[in-house]
matplotlib code that plots the C-alpha trace (Angstrom):
import matplotlib.pyplot as plt

x = [-8.8, -12.4, -15.2, -16.6, -13.5, -13.8, -15.8, -14.7, -15.2, -18.3, -19.9, -19.5, -18.5, -16.3, -19.5, -20.5, -17.1, -17.2, -20.6, -19.5, -15.9, -16.8, -18.5, -15.9, -12.4, -9.4, -8.3, -11.6, -11.8, -8.3, -8.8, -11.9, -11.2, -9.8, -6.4, -6.3, -4.7, -8.0, -10.1, -7.8, -6.7, -6.4, -8.1, -6.8, -5.4, -3.3, -1.6, 1.9, 2.4, 3.5, 0.5, -1.9, -0.4, -0.9, -4.5, -5.2, -3.6, -5.8, -8.9, -8.3, -7.8, -11.1, -13.0, -11.5, -12.8, -16.3, -16.9, -14.6, -13.2, -9.9, -11.0, -8.4, -8.4, -6.6, -5.3, -4.4, -3.8, -5.1, -3.3, -1.4, -2.9, -6.4, -9.6, -12.6, -15.9, -19.2, -21.8, -25.2, -27.3, -30.9, -32.0, -30.7, -31.5, -34.5, -35.0, -34.1, -32.2, -29.5, -27.0, -28.6, -28.1, -24.7, -23.7, -25.1, -23.2, -19.9, -19.9, -20.9, -24.0, -26.3, -29.1, -31.0, -31.5, -31.3, -28.8, -28.7, -26.4, -28.3, -31.9, -33.6, -36.3, -39.1, -40.3, -43.1, -41.8, -44.3, -43.0, -39.3, -36.8, -39.3, -38.3, -41.7, -43.4, -40.5, -41.3, -38.5, -40.8, -42.2, -43.2, -43.7, -43.6, -41.6, -39.5, -39.3, -42.9, -44.6, -44.6, -41.8, -38.0, -35.5, -33.0, -30.6, -29.3, -26.3, -23.3, -22.4, -18.7, -19.0, -15.9, -17.5, -19.0, -21.3, -20.8, -17.1, -17.6, -20.0, -18.3, -17.2, -14.5, -13.1, -14.3, -15.1, -13.0, -12.3, -9.3, -6.9, -8.7, -12.0, -13.6, -15.3, -14.7, -15.5, -13.3, -15.8, -13.8, -13.6, -17.3, -19.3, -22.7, -23.9, -25.5, -24.7, -23.4, -26.7, -28.6, -26.2, -26.3, -28.8, -28.9, -29.8, -26.7, -25.6, -27.0, -27.0, -26.6, -29.4, -28.9, -25.9, -25.3, -26.0, -24.2, -24.5, -21.0, -21.4, -22.2, -19.5, -17.0, -13.6, -11.7, -12.2, -10.7, -10.3, -12.1, -14.7, -16.5, -15.0, -17.7, -19.1, -20.7, -23.8, -24.0, -21.9, -22.7, -21.7, -21.9, -21.0, -17.2, -17.5, -16.2, -12.8, -11.6, -12.0, -11.3, -7.9, -6.9, -8.0, -11.5, -14.9, -17.4, -19.7, -22.8, -21.0, -20.1, -23.6, -25.6, -27.3, -27.8, -24.4, -26.0, -23.2, -19.9, -16.8, -13.3, -10.5, -11.7, -8.1, -7.6, -8.7, -9.1, -11.4, -15.0, -16.1, -14.5, -16.1, -19.5, -19.0, -17.7, -20.2, -23.5, -26.3, -25.1, -26.6, -25.9, -28.4, -29.1, -26.4, -27.6, -26.3, -22.7, -21.8, -19.9, -20.7, -18.5, -21.6, -23.0, -26.4, -26.8, -29.0, -27.1, -29.9]
y = [-56.7, -56.0, -58.5, -56.3, -56.8, -55.1, -52.2, -48.6, -46.3, -44.8, -48.3, -48.8, -52.3, -53.7, -54.1, -50.5, -49.3, -51.3, -49.7, -46.1, -46.1, -44.6, -41.6, -40.5, -39.3, -41.3, -38.5, -38.4, -42.1, -42.5, -39.6, -41.2, -44.9, -47.1, -48.8, -50.1, -53.4, -54.5, -53.4, -54.9, -58.0, -60.9, -64.3, -66.1, -69.0, -66.5, -65.0, -65.9, -67.6, -64.3, -62.4, -65.0, -64.7, -60.9, -61.3, -63.8, -61.5, -58.6, -60.8, -62.0, -58.5, -57.4, -60.4, -59.7, -56.2, -57.2, -60.3, -59.5, -63.0, -64.4, -66.1, -68.2, -68.2, -71.2, -71.8, -75.4, -76.7, -80.0, -83.1, -85.0, -88.3, -87.4, -87.0, -86.8, -88.6, -88.7, -91.4, -91.4, -94.4, -93.7, -96.8, -95.3, -91.6, -90.9, -87.2, -85.8, -82.8, -83.0, -82.7, -79.4, -77.7, -79.2, -77.7, -74.3, -74.2, -75.5, -73.3, -70.0, -69.8, -66.8, -67.2, -64.1, -64.1, -67.9, -69.8, -73.6, -75.7, -79.0, -79.6, -82.8, -83.8, -86.1, -88.4, -91.0, -94.5, -95.5, -92.8, -93.3, -90.5, -88.0, -84.3, -83.2, -84.4, -83.9, -82.0, -79.9, -78.4, -81.5, -80.9, -84.0, -84.8, -87.9, -89.1, -91.1, -90.8, -94.0, -94.5, -91.9, -91.8, -89.0, -87.6, -84.9, -82.7, -80.4, -79.6, -82.6, -81.5, -82.2, -83.0, -81.4, -78.5, -76.1, -73.4, -73.3, -72.8, -69.9, -67.8, -64.6, -63.7, -67.1, -66.8, -70.5, -73.5, -77.1, -77.8, -80.8, -82.8, -82.4, -79.7, -76.9, -73.7, -70.0, -67.0, -64.8, -61.7, -62.2, -63.1, -60.4, -61.9, -62.2, -65.6, -67.2, -70.2, -70.5, -70.6, -73.2, -75.6, -78.4, -79.3, -75.9, -76.1, -72.5, -69.8, -66.0, -63.6, -61.1, -59.5, -58.9, -62.4, -62.5, -64.9, -64.4, -63.8, -66.5, -69.0, -68.3, -71.0, -69.5, -72.2, -71.3, -71.6, -68.9, -71.0, -72.3, -71.2, -67.8, -65.1, -63.9, -60.6, -59.5, -59.9, -63.1, -66.7, -69.4, -73.2, -76.4, -77.2, -80.6, -78.7, -77.9, -76.5, -80.0, -82.5, -81.0, -81.7, -85.3, -84.9, -85.8, -83.2, -82.1, -83.7, -87.1, -86.9, -85.9, -88.4, -90.7, -93.6, -93.7, -92.9, -90.6, -91.9, -89.8, -90.6, -90.7, -92.1, -92.9, -95.2, -98.7, -99.6, -96.7, -97.0, -94.8, -97.1, -100.1, -98.5, -97.7, -101.1, -103.2, -101.3, -100.2, -96.7, -94.0, -90.4, -87.6, -86.3, -88.5, -87.7, -84.1, -85.4, -83.3, -86.2, -85.7, -87.1, -87.4, -90.9, -92.2, -95.9, -98.5, -100.3, -102.5]
z = [11.2, 12.3, 12.2, 9.3, 7.2, 3.8, 5.3, 5.4, 8.4, 6.8, 6.6, 2.9, 1.7, -1.1, -3.1, -2.7, -3.6, -6.9, -7.6, -6.9, -7.9, -11.2, -9.6, -7.1, -7.6, -6.5, -4.2, -2.4, -2.0, -0.6, 1.8, 3.4, 3.6, 6.4, 6.1, 2.5, 3.3, 4.8, 1.9, -0.8, 1.1, -1.2, -0.6, 2.4, 0.4, -1.6, 1.4, 2.6, 6.0, 7.5, 6.1, 7.4, 10.9, 10.7, 9.6, 12.4, 15.0, 13.9, 13.9, 17.4, 18.6, 17.0, 18.5, 21.9, 21.8, 20.5, 22.7, 25.7, 25.3, 24.0, 20.8, 19.1, 15.3, 14.0, 10.4, 10.6, 7.1, 5.6, 6.7, 4.1, 2.9, 4.2, 2.2, 4.5, 3.9, 5.8, 6.1, 7.7, 8.6, 7.8, 9.6, 12.9, 12.7, 15.0, 14.1, 17.5, 16.0, 18.6, 15.7, 14.6, 18.0, 18.6, 15.3, 16.1, 19.4, 18.0, 14.9, 16.4, 14.2, 14.7, 17.2, 16.0, 13.0, 13.3, 11.2, 11.1, 8.8, 9.3, 8.3, 9.4, 7.0, 8.1, 5.4, 4.9, 4.9, 2.2, -0.1, 0.5, -0.2, -1.5, -1.2, -2.5, 0.7, 3.1, 6.3, 7.8, 10.4, 12.1, 15.8, 17.8, 21.5, 20.8, 17.9, 15.8, 14.7, 13.6, 9.8, 9.3, 8.8, 9.0, 6.5, 7.8, 5.1, 5.1, 2.8, 0.7, 0.2, -3.6, -5.5, -8.5, -6.6, -8.4, -5.8, -6.4, -10.1, -10.0, -7.3, -9.2, -6.8, -5.8, -2.2, -2.0, -2.9, -2.1, 0.2, -0.3, 2.4, 0.5, 2.7, 0.7, 2.5, 2.3, 2.9, 4.7, 4.3, 0.6, 0.0, -1.6, -0.8, -4.4, -3.4, -6.7, -4.7, -2.9, -6.3, -7.7, -4.7, -5.3, -1.6, -0.1, 2.1, 2.1, 4.4, 4.0, 6.8, 6.1, 9.5, 11.8, 13.5, 17.2, 19.5, 23.3, 24.6, 27.2, 24.5, 22.0, 21.1, 21.5, 19.6, 16.0, 12.5, 9.9, 7.3, 9.8, 12.9, 13.6, 14.0, 10.7, 9.6, 7.9, 4.2, 3.7, 2.9, 5.3, 5.4, 7.2, 7.1, 8.9, 11.9, 10.3, 13.6, 15.1, 12.4, 11.6, 15.2, 14.9, 16.5, 15.1, 14.0, 16.8, 15.1, 15.0, 18.7, 19.8, 17.8, 20.4, 18.0, 16.3, 12.9, 11.8, 10.6, 9.6, 8.6, 6.0, 2.6, 1.8, 4.8, 3.8, 7.5, 8.4, 9.3, 6.5, 3.9, 5.6, 5.2, 1.5, 0.7, 2.7, 3.1, 0.8, 0.0, -2.1, -3.0, -3.1, -6.6, -8.0, -11.5, -11.2, -11.1, -8.1, -6.7, -3.0, -0.2, 2.0, 1.8, 3.0, 3.8, 5.5, 8.2, 9.5]

ax = plt.figure().add_subplot(projection="3d")
ax.plot(x, y, z, "-o")
ax.set_aspect("equal")
plt.show()
């Protein structure tokens, strides 16, 4: 499968086919298109184990050709008895943005045009959590700046996720371990999910993503950080390629102050459960009943 899965040799896409199908004859269409198993491939979660292996094999071949590197595309499933949760200590975050760039590197986000899953908002301490006056473009020689605090924002992995409800083709869904994912080959780029997300967590590839070959992360997951294509929506997956192997997300590992906590919400002895049960915890836009699994707290 090519990195532009769903495209025909003449560059047309699944969207364009749906628009023009009524104006061309079936004979003409079938005569001009690429192998039809690519165009009509069902969503990844609906494929059999053997079909998934075949898809992954073809993806790895196409990435090897494009990036001249051996890129592994994993398909590790959710672990039984695991429901991931994330917590962030606002009293410790210093606004250094190391999490932003660690995320970009780990998840093969486009450098040009630039894609970033994490936004760090600088807020005035006197105003509290106030999105009206939040500054995502602060530029300071040193951080934290006096009189300010910082609130990083990314996908909240909602249990009652609006994005999942509005997707017209079922390209996004919530996995058993709570991670909301996207099948990039199935996404039609309508951006309904972006409009429905109250956290602005989804990003659209307006241009062909650019990743320097020497910087590409070769350890990927089909539902996570594998290279994407122009015209699809992408988002944070809590580094699904890492957490399903028992590792922390890249942003958790890089944080110099230990502000970020991650773990299994079903494990009573986990750090994430301790935070929820013993700290002052709040959810962003709780009144919307999205039921995020991303918790903010004050540890100090």
